[in-house]
C-alpha positions in Angstrom: 64.2 47.4 -2.5 64.3 45.6 -5.8 60.9 44.5 -7.2 60.4 42.8 -10.5 59.3 45.3 -13.2 56.4 43.0 -14.1 55.2 43.1 -10.5 55.4 46.7 -9.7 52.1 47.5 -11.0 50.5 44.9 -8.8 52.3 46.4 -5.8 51.2 49.9 -6.7 47.6 48.5 -7.1 47.8 47.2 -3.6 49.1 50.4 -2.2 46.3 52.2 -3.9 43.8 49.8 -2.4 45.0 50.3 1.1 45.3 54.0 0.7 41.5 54.1 -0.7 40.5 51.9 2.3 42.1 54.5 4.8 41.0 57.6 2.9 37.3 56.7 2.4 36.8 55.8 6.1 35.8 59.3 7.0 33.3 60.3 4.3 31.8 56.7 4.1 31.3 56.6 8.0 29.7 60.1 8.0 26.9 59.0 5.7 26.2 56.2 8.0 26.2 58.0 11.3 22.6 58.9 11.4 21.7 55.1 11.3 24.3 54.1 13.8 23.1 57.0 16.3 19.5 55.6 15.7 20.5 52.1 16.8 23.3 52.8 19.3 22.3 56.2 20.9 24.9 58.5 22.4 24.4 61.6 20.1 26.3 63.7 22.5 29.4 61.6 21.6 28.9 61.9 17.7 32.1 64.2 17.2 34.4 61.7 19.0 33.5 59.1 16.4 35.6 61.2 13.8 37.9 63.2 16.2 39.3 59.9 17.8 40.1 58.4 14.3 41.8 61.6 13.1 43.7 62.1 16.5 45.3 58.6 16.6 46.0 58.6 13.0 47.8 62.0 13.1 49.8 61.0 16.2 51.2 57.8 14.6 51.9 58.9 11.1 55.4 60.3 11.9 56.1 57.5 14.3 55.3 54.8 11.5 57.3 56.7 9.1 60.4 56.5 11.3 59.7 52.8 12.0 59.5 52.1 8.3 63.1 53.5 8.0 64.3 51.3 11.0 62.5 48.1 10.4 61.2 48.2 6.9 58.1 49.1 5.1 56.8 45.8 4.5 56.7 44.9 8.1 54.9 48.2 9.2 52.5 47.9 6.4 51.2 44.5 7.5 51.2 45.7 11.3 49.0 48.9 10.3 46.7 47.0 7.9 46.1 44.3 10.6 45.3 47.0 13.2 43.0 48.8 10.8 41.2 45.8 9.8 40.8 44.6 13.3 39.2 48.0 14.4 37.0 47.8 11.3 35.6 44.4 12.1 35.1 45.5 15.8 33.3 48.6 14.8 30.7 46.5 13.2 30.1 44.7 16.3 30.1 47.7 18.7 27.4 47.6 21.2 27.4 51.3 21.9 28.9 54.6 20.8 31.5 54.4 23.7 32.7 51.1 22.2 32.6 52.4 18.7 34.8 55.3 19.5 37.3 52.8 21.2 37.4 50.8 18.0 37.7 53.8 15.8 40.9 54.7 17.7 42.2 51.2 16.8 41.4 52.0 13.2 43.2 55.2 13.6 46.2 53.6 14.8 46.3 51.4 11.8 45.4 54.1 9.3 48.5 56.1 10.7 50.9 53.5 9.2 48.9 52.9 5.8 49.4 56.3 4.3 53.0 56.9 4.9 54.2 53.6 4.6 52.3 52.9 1.4 53.7 56.2 0.0 57.2 55.5 1.0 57.0 51.9 -0.3 56.1 53.1 -3.8 59.2 55.7 -3.6 61.4 52.6 -2.7 60.3 50.4 -5.6 60.4 53.2 -8.3 63.2 55.1 -9.7 63.4 58.9 -9.5 62.2 59.4 -13.1 59.2 57.1 -12.6 58.3 58.0 -9.0 56.6 61.2 -9.9 54.0 59.3 -12.1 53.4 56.5 -9.6 52.9 58.9 -6.7 50.4 60.8 -9.0 48.2 57.8 -9.3 48.6 57.2 -5.6 47.6 60.7 -4.8 44.7 60.5 -6.9 43.0 57.9 -4.6 42.1 60.7 -2.2 40.2 62.6 -4.6 38.4 59.3 -5.9 37.6 58.4 -2.4 35.9 61.8 -1.7 33.5 61.0 -4.4 32.8 57.3 -3.9 32.6 57.4 -0.2 29.4 59.4 0.5 27.8 57.6 -2.6 28.9 54.1 -1.3 27.9 54.9 2.2 24.4 55.9 1.4 23.9 52.8 -0.8 25.1 50.4 1.9 22.7 52.2 4.6 19.8 52.1 2.3 20.2 48.4 1.3 22.1 46.7 4.2 22.9 47.0 7.9 25.2 49.9 8.9 28.0 47.5 9.9 28.8 46.6 6.3 30.3 50.3 6.1 33.2 49.0 8.3 33.3 45.4 7.0 33.7 46.4 3.4 37.2 47.3 4.4 38.1 43.7 5.1 38.2 42.2 1.5 40.1 45.3 0.3 42.6 45.0 3.0 43.0 41.3 2.7 43.6 41.6 -1.2 46.3 44.3 -0.6 48.0 42.2 1.9 48.1 39.1 -0.2 49.5 40.9 -3.1 52.2 42.5 -1.1 53.0 39.1 0.7 53.4 37.5 -2.8 55.2 40.1 -5.0 56.8 42.3 -2.3 60.2 40.8 -1.1 61.2 41.0 2.5 63.8 43.8 3.3 67.2 42.7 4.2 68.1 42.5 7.7 68.9 45.7 9.0 71.5 46.6 12.0 70.0 46.8 15.3 68.1 49.9 15.9 66.2 51.5 18.9 63.2 53.8 18.4 63.7 57.2 20.3 61.0 56.5 22.6 61.3 59.7 24.7 60.9 61.6 21.4 57.9 59.4 20.6 56.1 60.1 24.0 56.9 63.9 23.6 55.7 64.1 20.0 52.5 62.2 20.9 51.8 64.5 23.7 52.5 67.5 21.6 50.2 66.3 18.7 47.5 65.0 21.0 47.2 68.4 23.0 47.2 70.5 20.1 44.7 68.5 18.1 42.4 68.1 21.1 42.7 72.0 21.7 41.7 72.6 17.9 39.1 69.8 17.5 37.3 70.2 20.8 37.6 74.1 21.3 34.0 74.6 21.8 33.6 71.8 24.3 36.7 72.7 26.4 36.5 76.4 26.1 39.5 78.2 27.7 40.8 74.8 28.8 41.9 74.7 25.2 44.6 77.4 25.9 46.0 75.1 28.6 46.4 72.4 26.0 48.1 74.4 23.6 50.6 75.4 26.4 51.0 71.7 27.0 51.7 71.1 23.1 54.2 74.0 23.1 56.2 72.7 26.1 56.2 69.1 24.7 57.4 70.6 21.3 60.3 72.6 23.1 61.2 69.3 25.0 61.0 67.3 21.7 63.4 69.6 20.1 65.9 69.2 23.0 65.4 65.5 23.1 66.1 65.1 19.3 69.3 67.0 19.6 70.6 64.6 22.1 69.2 61.3 20.5 71.7 59.1 18.8 68.8 57.9 16.5 66.2 60.8 16.6 62.8 60.5 15.7 63.2 63.5 13.4 66.7 63.4 12.2 67.9 67.2 12.6 69.5 66.9 8.8 66.0 67.0 7.5 65.3 70.5 8.5 68.5 71.6 6.9 67.3 70.5 3.6 65.3 73.2 2.0 63.0 70.9 -0.3 61.9 69.1 3.1 61.1 72.5 4.5 59.2 73.5 1.6 57.3 70.2 1.5 56.3 70.6 5.1 55.2 74.3 4.7 53.3 73.3 1.4 51.6 70.5 3.4 50.4 72.9 6.1 49.2 75.2 3.6 47.2 72.7 1.5 45.6 71.2 4.6 44.3 74.7 5.8 43.3 75.9 2.3 41.6 72.7 1.7 39.2 73.3 4.8 38.4 76.7 3.5 36.5 75.0 0.5 35.5 71.6 2.0 33.9 72.9 5.1 32.5 76.4 4.0 31.7 76.3 0.3 28.7 73.8 0.7 27.5 76.3 3.4 27.6 79.1 1.1 25.9 77.1 -1.8 23.0 76.0 0.5 22.8 78.8 2.9 23.3 81.8 0.8 22.5 80.7 -2.6 19.7 78.5 -1.6 20.9 75.5 -3.3 20.0 71.8 -2.6 22.3 69.5 -0.6 22.9 67.8 -4.1 24.0 71.0 -5.7 26.5 71.7 -2.8 27.7 68.2 -3.1 28.3 68.4 -6.8 30.0 71.6 -6.4 32.4 70.2 -3.8 33.0 67.0 -6.1 34.5 69.2 -8.7 37.4 69.8 -6.3 37.7 66.1 -5.9 37.7 65.6 -9.6 40.5 68.3 -10.2 42.7 66.8 -7.6 43.2 63.3 -9.1 43.4 64.8 -12.8 46.0 67.1 -11.7 47.9 64.6 -9.7 48.1 62.2 -12.5 49.4 64.9 -15.0 51.9 66.3 -12.3 54.4 63.5 -13.0 54.9 64.5 -16.8 54.9 68.2 -16.0 57.6 68.0 -13.2 59.7 65.7 -15.5 59.2 68.2 -18.4 59.7 71.4 -16.4 60.7 71.2 -12.8 59.6 70.8 -9.2 59.4 74.6 -8.6 57.5 75.4 -11.8 55.0 72.7 -11.2 54.5 73.7 -7.6 54.1 77.5 -8.8 51.5 76.5 -11.3 49.6 74.6 -8.7 49.9 77.5 -6.2 48.7 80.1 -8.8 45.7 77.8 -9.4 45.1 77.5 -5.7 45.4 81.2 -5.1 43.2 82.0 -8.2 40.5 79.6 -7.1 40.3 81.1 -3.7 40.3 84.6 -4.9 37.3 83.5 -7.3 35.3 82.6 -4.1 35.4 86.3 -3.3 33.4 87.0 -6.4 30.5 85.1 -5.1 27.4 87.0 -4.4 23.9 86.1 -3.2 22.9 86.6 -6.7 25.6 84.3 -8.1 24.9 81.2 -10.1 26.6 77.9 -9.1 29.0 78.0 -12.2 31.4 80.4 -10.6 31.4 78.4 -7.3 32.0 75.2 -9.3 34.9 76.8 -11.4 36.5 77.9 -8.3 36.2 74.5 -6.7 37.7 72.8 -9.8 40.7 75.3 -9.9 41.4 74.7 -6.1 41.3 70.9 -6.7 43.6 71.1 -9.6 46.1 73.3 -7.5 46.1 71.2 -4.7 46.8 67.9 -6.9 49.8 69.6 -8.5 51.1 71.0 -5.3 50.5 68.0 -3.0 52.2 65.5 -5.5 55.1 67.7 -6.4 55.9 68.5 -2.8 55.9 64.9 -1.9 58.0 63.6 -4.8 60.6 66.5 -4.3 60.9 65.7 -0.8 61.3 61.8 -1.4 63.8 62.5 -4.2 66.0 65.0 -2.1 66.7 62.5 0.8 68.5 59.4 1.3 66.7 56.1 1.6 67.6 55.6 5.1 65.3 58.8 6.0 62.7 58.6 3.2 60.0 57.2 5.5 60.2 59.9 8.1 60.7 62.6 5.4 57.4 61.3 3.7 55.5 61.1 6.9 56.3 64.6 8.0 55.0 66.0 4.6 51.7 64.0 5.2 51.6 64.8 9.0 51.7 68.6 8.2 48.9 68.4 5.8 46.8 66.7 8.6 48.0 69.3 11.0 47.0 72.0 8.6 43.6 70.6 8.1 42.9 70.9 11.8 44.5 74.4 11.9 42.4 75.4 9.0 39.1 74.2 10.5 39.9 75.8 13.8 40.9 79.3 12.4 38.4 79.6 9.7 35.5 78.3 11.9 36.5 80.9 14.6 36.6 83.6 11.7 33.0 82.7 10.7 31.6 82.5 14.3 33.1 85.9 15.4 31.9 87.5 12.1 28.5 86.2 12.8 28.3 87.1 16.5 29.4 90.7 15.4 26.8 91.0 12.4 23.9 89.0 13.8 24.3 89.1 17.6 20.5 88.4 18.4 20.3 85.3 16.2 21.3 82.1 17.7 22.3 80.1 14.7 22.0 82.1 11.5 23.5 79.5 9.3 21.4 76.8 10.6 18.3 79.2 9.9 19.1 79.4 6.5 20.0 75.8 5.9 16.7 74.5 7.6 14.0 74.9 4.9 11.1 75.2 7.2 12.9 78.0 9.4 13.8 79.7 6.1 10.3 79.8 5.0 9.0 81.4 8.2 11.2 84.4 7.5 9.9 87.6 5.9 11.6 88.6 2.7 13.3 91.5 4.5 14.5 89.2 7.4 15.6 86.6 4.9 17.5 89.1 2.9 19.2 90.7 5.9 20.4 87.3 7.1 21.6 86.1 3.7 23.5 89.4 3.3 25.2 89.1 6.8 26.0 85.3 6.4 27.5 86.0 2.9 29.7 88.7 4.3 30.8 86.6 7.0 31.8 83.6 4.7 33.7 86.2 2.7 36.0 86.9 5.4 36.6 83.1 5.6 37.3 83.1 1.9 39.7 86.2 2.3 41.6 84.3 5.0 41.7 81.2 3.0 42.9 83.0 -0.1 45.6 84.6 2.2 46.8 81.2 3.5 47.0 79.9 0.0 49.5 82.5 -0.9 52.1 80.7 1.2 52.2 77.9 -1.2 53.9 80.3 -3.5 56.6 81.2 -0.8 57.0 77.6 -0.3 57.6 76.9 -4.0 60.4 79.5 -3.9 62.3 77.6 -1.4 62.8 74.7 -3.9 65.9 75.1 -5.9 65.4 76.3 -9.5 65.8 73.8 -12.2 65.5 70.7 -10.0 63.3 67.8 -11.5 62.9 64.0 -11.0 65.5 62.9 -13.6 68.1 64.8 -11.7 67.2 63.5 -8.2 68.8 61.0 -6.0 67.3 57.5 -6.1 
């Protein structure tokens, strides 16, 4: 796809706006949920407001990636953005939480297109030697949105009606669509294609069953195992289908490419490792160290600062060295930051936790961008969309797996160490409850919760080591200037 060099920064800006819109949605809505629940009720359904968005997004990411290859990025971008904005407008008018969940599902169906299609689009208009820097800018949006989202959500809820949290997407999305309509030329007519519908249904079934089992494990109990079985069966049938299909959803040639395999393993690891700090470091800061919510938030924000900084620098670094070196450096930072969390004690200050948070964010920024660019540069343009989408999809899957595995690790430890206490973490986080404890009781609970969280950090560090293994799959010496266009 040829875009005038004068217009490429505008196209990149439009893609960054659309990515920000989809990325900020989870954090900005989380801030507004207390106000939404107060007006609409339905507290028991609260978890589904987030789960349905992530579920529909994850299911559709690889599907849109393949559709972009078959029918063009421009068309898929407009379809996805229209669905996302439609869901956003309807969420603001939701008369109940049940309707809110339905409209969030529509949002997720649109968001599933925005991320992989925008990322593929940038890869298509920038050459290999420029692609790394452009993808670094695009990846930095995730870190920026993690910082801005909660602050923007809090400001809107405090001064306006909560519906603005959803409607603020409208001007952002419309501007992005106008820019792309004006400066992104329509793709040349492609030959007639047929989406692998059987593969699409099997993929959707496998992903939906697995994510439901992971995200709703406490609700479904042992029925989660049945869902895992459905996911495994659907996956086996999908592999069989892809071998027979003339135009498979996942072309089998992708999995013969070591760089693609490395990118997918890396995405899985990054997603899982990210949850080790995002979900549990704030708990440690508030529960064990006795910090305030603001202190916990600023500690986690350092990860969000390290990510975009490293993503922006990764382009120059991988051009000067190689993909493998850049990923190895990022993986070492990820492992070092994860191991640093093991040095935390109840008497530690916040400085150590914040240093670990920044290192992990920087490691993720280097790894994520480099894995993505190396995958895009190692495949032909005809499968770049699905190759990109598969890397993004495995990161989402890794986040769900990480949340489930690390959460189960914490819960099992707490049940073993504090069997008589119903919810020890909540006891420490709730100031009135904490103040009612004697110094001996408080010290004992802090000690046991700290030990339990350390097992979570040990497992997160062990997971991060697989990023080093993934780096070794990338052939030595490869870098952007030597890759395919």
